[in-house]
Structure formats: C-alpha cells, structure tokens
C-alpha positions as CSV (number, residue, x, y, z in Angstrom):
1,M,-11.2,-18.7,-1.1
2,T,-12.2,-20.4,2.4
3,S,-10.9,-19.9,5.8
4,K,-8.8,-23.2,5.4
5,S,-7.0,-22.0,2.2
6,P,-3.4,-21.5,3.0
7,L,-2.3,-17.8,3.6
8,W,1.5,-17.1,4.3
9,M,3.3,-14.0,5.7
10,I,6.9,-13.7,4.2
11,E,9.7,-11.3,5.1
12,L,12.4,-9.9,2.9
13,R,15.2,-7.9,4.0
14,P,16.4,-6.2,0.7
15,D,19.5,-4.4,0.0
16,V,18.1,-1.0,-0.7
17,Q,21.1,0.4,-2.5
18,K,21.3,-2.5,-4.9
19,A,17.6,-2.7,-5.2
20,T,17.4,1.1,-6.2
21,A,20.5,0.8,-8.5
22,W,18.4,-1.9,-10.6
23,M,15.3,0.2,-10.6
24,L,17.3,3.1,-12.0
25,E,18.7,0.7,-14.8
26,Q,15.4,-0.2,-16.3
27,E,14.3,1.1,-19.6
28,R,11.2,2.5,-18.1
29,D,11.0,5.3,-15.4
30,I,10.0,3.1,-12.5
31,I,10.9,5.3,-9.8
32,R,11.1,9.2,-10.2
33,P,12.3,11.9,-8.0
34,G,9.1,13.3,-6.0
35,H,7.1,10.2,-6.2
36,D,6.5,7.3,-3.9
37,D,8.9,4.3,-4.9
38,G,5.9,1.5,-4.6
39,Y,5.9,1.0,-8.4
40,G,9.7,0.2,-8.4
41,W,9.3,-2.2,-5.7
42,H,6.3,-3.6,-7.5
43,A,8.6,-4.1,-10.5
44,I,11.4,-5.8,-8.6
45,L,9.2,-8.3,-6.9
46,A,7.7,-9.1,-10.5
47,A,11.1,-9.6,-11.8
48,A,11.9,-12.0,-9.0
49,F,8.7,-14.1,-8.6
50,G,6.8,-13.3,-11.9
51,D,3.1,-13.8,-11.5
52,L,3.6,-15.3,-8.0
53,A,4.9,-12.1,-6.8
54,P,3.1,-11.3,-3.5
55,K,0.6,-8.7,-2.7
56,P,-0.3,-6.7,-0.5
57,F,3.2,-5.9,0.8
58,R,4.5,-3.3,3.2
59,L,7.8,-1.8,3.4
60,I,9.0,-0.8,6.9
61,E,12.0,1.2,7.8
62,Q,14.1,-0.5,10.6
63,P,15.7,1.6,13.3
64,K,19.4,1.4,13.3
65,H,19.5,-0.6,16.5
66,L,17.5,-3.3,14.9
67,R,19.5,-3.9,11.8
68,R,21.7,-6.8,11.3
69,R,25.3,-6.1,12.1
70,E,26.5,-8.3,9.4
71,Y,24.1,-6.5,6.8
72,P,23.8,-2.8,7.8
73,E,22.9,-2.0,4.3
74,C,19.5,-3.9,4.9
75,S,17.4,-1.1,6.3
76,V,14.0,-2.1,5.4
77,Q,11.9,-4.9,6.0
78,L,9.6,-6.0,3.4
79,L,6.4,-8.1,4.4
80,A,3.9,-9.4,2.3
81,Y,0.9,-11.8,2.1
82,T,0.8,-14.5,-0.5
83,L,-1.2,-17.6,-1.3
84,A,1.9,-19.2,-3.2
85,N,3.9,-21.7,-0.7
86,P,7.2,-19.9,0.2
87,T,9.2,-22.8,-1.1
88,K,7.6,-22.3,-4.6
89,L,8.3,-18.5,-4.6
90,V,12.0,-19.2,-3.9
91,D,12.0,-22.0,-6.7
92,R,10.5,-19.7,-9.3
93,A,13.0,-17.0,-8.4
94,R,15.9,-19.3,-8.6
95,L,14.6,-20.3,-12.2
96,E,13.5,-17.2,-13.8
97,C,15.1,-14.3,-12.0
98,D,18.2,-12.4,-13.1
99,P,21.0,-12.4,-10.5
100,R,21.0,-8.8,-9.7
101,P,17.3,-8.6,-8.5
102,Y,17.5,-11.8,-6.8
103,Q,20.7,-10.6,-4.7
104,A,19.0,-7.3,-4.1
105,L,16.0,-8.8,-2.5
106,A,18.0,-11.4,-0.5
107,V,15.6,-14.4,-1.8
108,E,17.7,-17.0,-0.3
109,E,17.0,-15.7,3.0
110,L,13.3,-15.3,2.7
111,A,11.5,-16.0,5.9
112,H,7.8,-17.0,6.3
113,K,5.2,-18.1,8.7
114,P,1.7,-19.5,8.0
115,V,-1.4,-17.1,8.8
116,P,-4.1,-19.0,11.0
117,T,-6.2,-20.8,8.9
118,S,-9.4,-19.9,11.0
119,F,-10.4,-16.8,13.0
120,E,-13.1,-16.8,15.7
121,V,-16.3,-14.4,15.7
122,G,-15.6,-12.0,18.3
123,Q,-11.9,-12.5,18.1
124,R,-9.9,-9.0,19.1
125,L,-6.9,-8.0,17.3
126,G,-4.9,-5.0,16.9
127,F,-4.3,-3.7,13.8
128,E,-2.1,-1.2,11.6
129,V,-2.4,-0.5,7.8
130,R,-0.8,1.8,5.3
131,V,-3.5,2.9,3.0
132,R,-4.4,5.6,0.4
133,P,-7.9,6.9,1.7
134,T,-9.3,8.0,-1.6
135,V,-12.6,7.5,-3.4
136,R,-13.6,7.4,-7.2
137,Q,-15.5,10.2,-8.6
138,D,-17.1,10.3,-11.9
139,R,-16.3,13.5,-14.1
140,D,-20.0,14.7,-15.3
141,G,-21.4,11.2,-15.0
142,N,-18.7,9.5,-17.1
143,R,-17.1,6.5,-15.5
144,R,-14.4,6.5,-18.0
145,R,-13.3,10.2,-16.7
146,S,-13.4,9.0,-13.3
147,R,-10.7,10.4,-11.1
148,E,-9.2,9.6,-7.5
149,K,-9.9,12.1,-4.8
150,D,-8.9,12.2,-1.0
151,A,-11.8,10.9,0.8
152,F,-11.7,13.9,3.3
153,L,-11.8,16.4,0.4
154,A,-14.5,14.3,-1.0
155,A,-16.4,14.5,2.0
156,L,-16.1,18.5,2.3
157,D,-17.2,18.8,-1.3
158,A,-20.4,16.5,-0.6
159,E,-21.6,18.6,2.5
160,P,-24.1,20.9,0.7
161,R,-24.5,23.7,3.5
162,P,-22.3,26.6,3.4
163,R,-19.1,26.5,5.3
164,F,-20.1,28.7,8.3
165,E,-23.1,26.7,8.8
166,R,-22.0,23.0,8.5
167,P,-20.6,21.0,11.4
168,E,-17.0,20.4,11.7
169,I,-15.8,17.4,9.6
170,K,-12.8,16.0,10.9
171,R,-10.3,14.1,8.8
172,E,-9.7,11.2,11.4
173,D,-13.4,10.5,11.4
174,V,-13.7,10.4,7.4
175,Y,-10.9,8.2,7.6
176,R,-12.2,5.8,10.1
177,N,-15.7,5.7,8.0
178,W,-13.6,4.9,5.0
179,L,-11.9,2.1,6.4
180,T,-15.0,0.8,8.2
181,A,-16.5,0.4,4.9
182,R,-13.9,-1.7,3.5
183,F,-13.7,-3.9,6.3
184,G,-17.4,-4.5,5.3
185,D,-18.8,-7.5,7.1
186,A,-15.3,-8.9,8.0
187,A,-14.7,-7.0,11.1
188,R,-15.7,-3.8,12.9
189,I,-13.4,-1.1,14.6
190,E,-13.9,-1.0,18.1
191,P,-15.2,2.5,19.4
192,G,-12.5,4.8,20.5
193,S,-9.6,2.7,19.3
194,F,-9.1,4.3,15.8
195,R,-6.0,6.6,15.4
196,L,-4.6,8.3,12.3
197,E,-1.0,7.5,13.2
198,K,0.6,9.2,10.1
199,L,-0.3,11.2,7.1
200,S,1.7,12.5,4.3
201,R,1.4,13.0,0.4
202,A,3.1,11.7,-2.3
203,M,2.6,11.2,-6.1
204,L,2.2,7.5,-7.0
205,L,3.8,6.6,-10.2
206,R,1.4,4.4,-12.5
207,P,2.4,2.0,-15.3
208,R,1.4,4.3,-18.1
209,Q,3.3,7.0,-16.6
210,A,6.3,4.7,-16.5
211,E,6.1,4.0,-19.9
212,L,5.5,7.6,-20.9
213,G,8.9,8.4,-19.5
214,A,9.9,11.4,-17.3
215,D,10.4,14.0,-20.3
216,A,7.1,13.3,-21.6
217,A,5.5,13.3,-18.5
218,D,6.8,16.7,-17.5
219,S,6.1,18.0,-20.8
220,R,2.3,16.9,-20.2
221,R,2.2,18.5,-17.0
222,R,3.8,21.8,-18.2
223,D,0.9,21.7,-20.9
224,L,-1.9,21.1,-18.2
225,V,-0.4,24.0,-16.4
226,A,-0.4,26.3,-19.3
227,V,-4.0,25.8,-20.2
228,G,-5.0,25.8,-16.2
229,L,-5.9,22.2,-15.8
230,L,-3.2,22.0,-13.1
231,K,-1.6,24.4,-10.7
232,R,2.1,25.0,-9.9
233,G,3.9,23.6,-7.3
234,V,3.2,20.4,-5.2
235,E,0.0,21.9,-2.8
236,G,-3.0,20.1,-1.9
237,E,-4.3,17.4,-4.4
238,Q,-1.7,18.3,-6.8
239,G,0.9,17.2,-4.2
240,G,-0.3,13.5,-4.6
241,S,-3.0,11.5,-2.9
242,P,-3.1,11.0,1.0
243,D,-0.7,8.2,2.4
244,A,-1.9,7.1,5.7
245,V,-0.8,4.9,8.4
246,M,-3.9,3.9,10.8
247,H,-3.8,1.8,14.0
248,G,-6.9,0.7,16.0
249,S,-8.5,-2.5,17.5
250,L,-10.8,-4.6,15.6
251,T,-13.3,-7.4,16.6
252,V,-13.7,-10.4,14.0
253,S,-17.4,-10.4,12.5
254,D,-17.1,-13.0,9.8
255,P,-14.1,-15.3,10.0
256,D,-14.1,-16.4,6.4
257,A,-14.5,-12.8,5.0
258,F,-11.6,-11.7,7.3
259,H,-9.1,-14.1,5.9
260,R,-10.2,-13.0,2.3
261,L,-9.6,-9.5,3.8
262,L,-6.1,-10.4,4.7
263,A,-5.2,-11.9,1.5
264,R,-6.8,-9.3,-0.7
265,G,-5.6,-6.1,1.2
266,I,-7.5,-2.9,1.7
267,G,-8.1,-0.1,-0.6
268,R,-6.3,0.7,-4.0
269,H,-2.7,0.4,-5.0
270,R,-2.2,-3.0,-3.2
271,A,0.5,-4.0,-5.5
272,F,2.4,-0.9,-4.7
273,G,3.0,-1.1,-1.1
274,F,-0.4,-0.2,0.3
275,G,-3.4,-2.3,1.8
276,M,-1.5,-4.9,4.0
277,L,-3.3,-5.4,7.3
278,L,-0.8,-6.0,10.0
279,L,-2.3,-7.8,13.2
280,R,-1.1,-7.9,16.9
281,P,-2.4,-9.5,20.1
282,L,-4.0,-6.4,21.8
283,G,-1.7,-4.7,24.4
284,R,1.4,-5.4,22.2
285,R,3.0,-2.7,20.1
C-alpha cells in the first residue's frame, strides 16, 4: 500500500443489548464472564461484513450526555479503519448479513470519512491507542511453545542484577519503549508527551477457546491448577494480559510507513478491539 491508497474511518453506533443477545445465542462461546468481549465484537463484525470486516477497531463508551436522545440504548461508538469503500461494506452486509446482527450494528447508519492520503515529514499529531503491550517469549528455545507476556514483567525478568542492586524499572517507561518500537520508522513519540492513561487486566477469549466451550475450558483450567501449572484466582498474569490506553504526541517520520501503520494497527489482537491509532490535532482532546 502506498500513501495514495484509500483508507477510511468508519463509525457504527451499535445497540449493545441486541449485539450481546446475538453473541450469547451463538453455538460457540464467543463471550464469557471474566473475559474481554473483543472476540464477540469481532464475530458480529465478521457476520455483517464477511472478509471485509474492518480492523483495527475500537469500542468507546459514550457518556450519557452524548448519547442520542432517540437511541439511548446506543451507548458505545465503534470506530474502525478499513481499506474497503464504505458503500461496498454496506452493500456486503445488505446481501449477506442476517437481519439481527445487521440491526444490532445499525449498519444503515454507518458513518464514514476518508483518512488523509498523505502526511508530511515532521507533521505533529496527538494520538491515543488501546493496546495489549505484550511480548512473545519462547519456552526453552521452542518457538512453537512461545507465550505472551506483559512487556513490563518481561523487562523485570530480563534484568540480570539482583532486585536490591538494579535501577528502578518503571512500567510507563517500558510501555513507552514498547510503543516506540512498534512505531518503527513511521513516527516518533515526542519527548515528555507519553502518558499511560489507563491500565487494567482482562482475559482475552481466543478462537480455539471459543471452540472448546466454557465447560471444557473450565475443566482444563482446573487440571492445570491441580498439577501446579496455574494458580487459583485471577492475580497477576493469571488475571489476563495488560489492557492499556496510551496518550501522547508524535511526529511523522515516514509518511508512507505512517499511513500503513494506521491501516494495519499496533500490536497484537487488532481484530479484537486493540491497536487502532486515533489521531487529533495538537491542543485538542
């Protein structure tokens, strides 16, 4: 893709109750208590748009005073980037989507705008992104047994010095470096601008877990607890991977690479509500 390739931002105002009801009725457990619901939204977008399902996307809860009076049940805004023409998206849903997910997503009211086809070297922008700042670690050198780990905990483990001799390792610094690496040559984070706005933990339901089913997944979890490979409760890593919202200012370094970064998204799980880089003019929040 070049900087002239069309990229669109779309907005949906889904009915959360209708969408959740559809998710709960599916044969697979695409949403589950104690897990992030990103896989459910991925599934309903795929049901509506097929292989054109937009990603990365971001769900943003709307404050009550911003909700439309005639649709108070539409409490979230779903934003996404897509290379597909928005008209083609709607036509695909009209042709192939079942009525219930179509209505739950309010496809007929899909709003859109074109993303600039070019950026300038040195252009300054504010940004916000929701990501899972994790790294992949091989087990005993075996890439097929790799696992996903919080980048901060991985940085602590990588420090060879004893805890009382090592310098303080700050989570915000680790996450800033993690994001800087994923920006690559496309952009740089302006010094002093990065802020970890929000941090929580949540389990992320994966496709294979959905196929497994809740009962089988719970049984497997109990087996792991019994043999000591998993701790009881939901503390630390066992409580899920980090779910972080990051703010800051950036300067565009490579316009074409930056455009590709927007279209691709940042980090892992971009099809499940993470990695969408939202931009704003500096000075506006």
